[in-house]
N, C-alpha and C positions, 0 to 999 in steps of 0.2 A: 503215050500220056500224061509225061512229065513236062513237058516239049511246051505243053499246051497250058499247063499250070505258070507256066512260067509267062506268059502272053498276058493272063490274067493279071498275074501279080504286076506285070510292068503298067499295065491301064490303069490298074486300081492306084500305082505309085504316082504315074505321069497326072492324073486328075486330081491328085491330093496334093501333088506340086502345082496343080495351075490354080486350085481356090487357093492356096497359099500366096502365090503370085498376083493376084487378086487383090486377096486382104492387104500384102505388102505395099503395093499400088492405090489403092484407098488411103489406106496411110499414110504413105508423100506423099499424095494429092492435097491432101488437108494442111498438110504442113507447108507447103506449096504456096499456098490460097491466105494463108495467115503469114509469109514474111511482110514484115514492116518495107516501107518504101522508105527509103535512105533520109531523104530531104525530112519527111516528119518529124523523122526520129532527131536532125541536127534540132528541128524548130523546137520540138520539146526540150531537149538541154538545155538549149539556150535559155527559154524562158526559166527554167531550174537554176540557171546557173545567176540569171539577172535578179530571181527571187531571193537567192544567196546573197548575192551582191548589196541587194535593197536592206534585206535585215542586218548585216553586218553595218551599212553607215548607220542605221539607227538604232545599233549598238554602240556605235563610235560616237553618234550625238547625243546618247544618255548618260554614256562614261563623261564627255567633256559636263554635260550640264550637273552632274551630280560632283565632281570634282571642281566645279564653281561656288557650291552650297559652302557657307561658312560655318564649322562645329566647334565648339568649344573641347578643347582636349581632356577637361578635368571632365566633362559628361562621360565621353570613351570609355575613360578608367573607370570610371565610377560605372556605366553600366557592363563593363566588361569584368569588372571585379565583382557585383553582386550577384550577377546572372552568370557568371562561371564561364563567359563566351570568350573568344580569340577577337583582340584589338579589332581586328581586322573587319570580322561581325557587325561589331559595336560600330566602327566607324561607318562602316555600307548605310547600317540601318539608320543612322542619326541623318547622311548624306539622304537618302530616302526619303525621310521625314523632314526636311528642310532644316535640319536641327533643334526640333522639338522633341528634345531629350523622355518626355511624358509619352508622347505619341510613337515615339522608337520604342519604350520600354512597352505600351501593352502591345504593341505589334508582337513584339516578341514571346510574349508571354501569355495572348491569344492564338 
């Protein structure tokens, strides 16, 4: 009788193994379906790189524009001292407002 019980257990075990195997196959099939085409990945990466390069170029152009703005060193000192700011922040704000001290102070206060 014990030999017959072992056969039943083996059948149950093999059925469980088959179910697990099928479930695993379904899981791996989905992963294979979702794999990306390498050319699409390369195209996307190139697009991202081009966007980053365009952003960097725009930032360089903006920095050149700001560097060309003439500002008064006295205005930088006054804004930095009165508003207790770093001189670099005061200078950048003045440059962004084309040297207009009143507009720069307003932007810093509001």
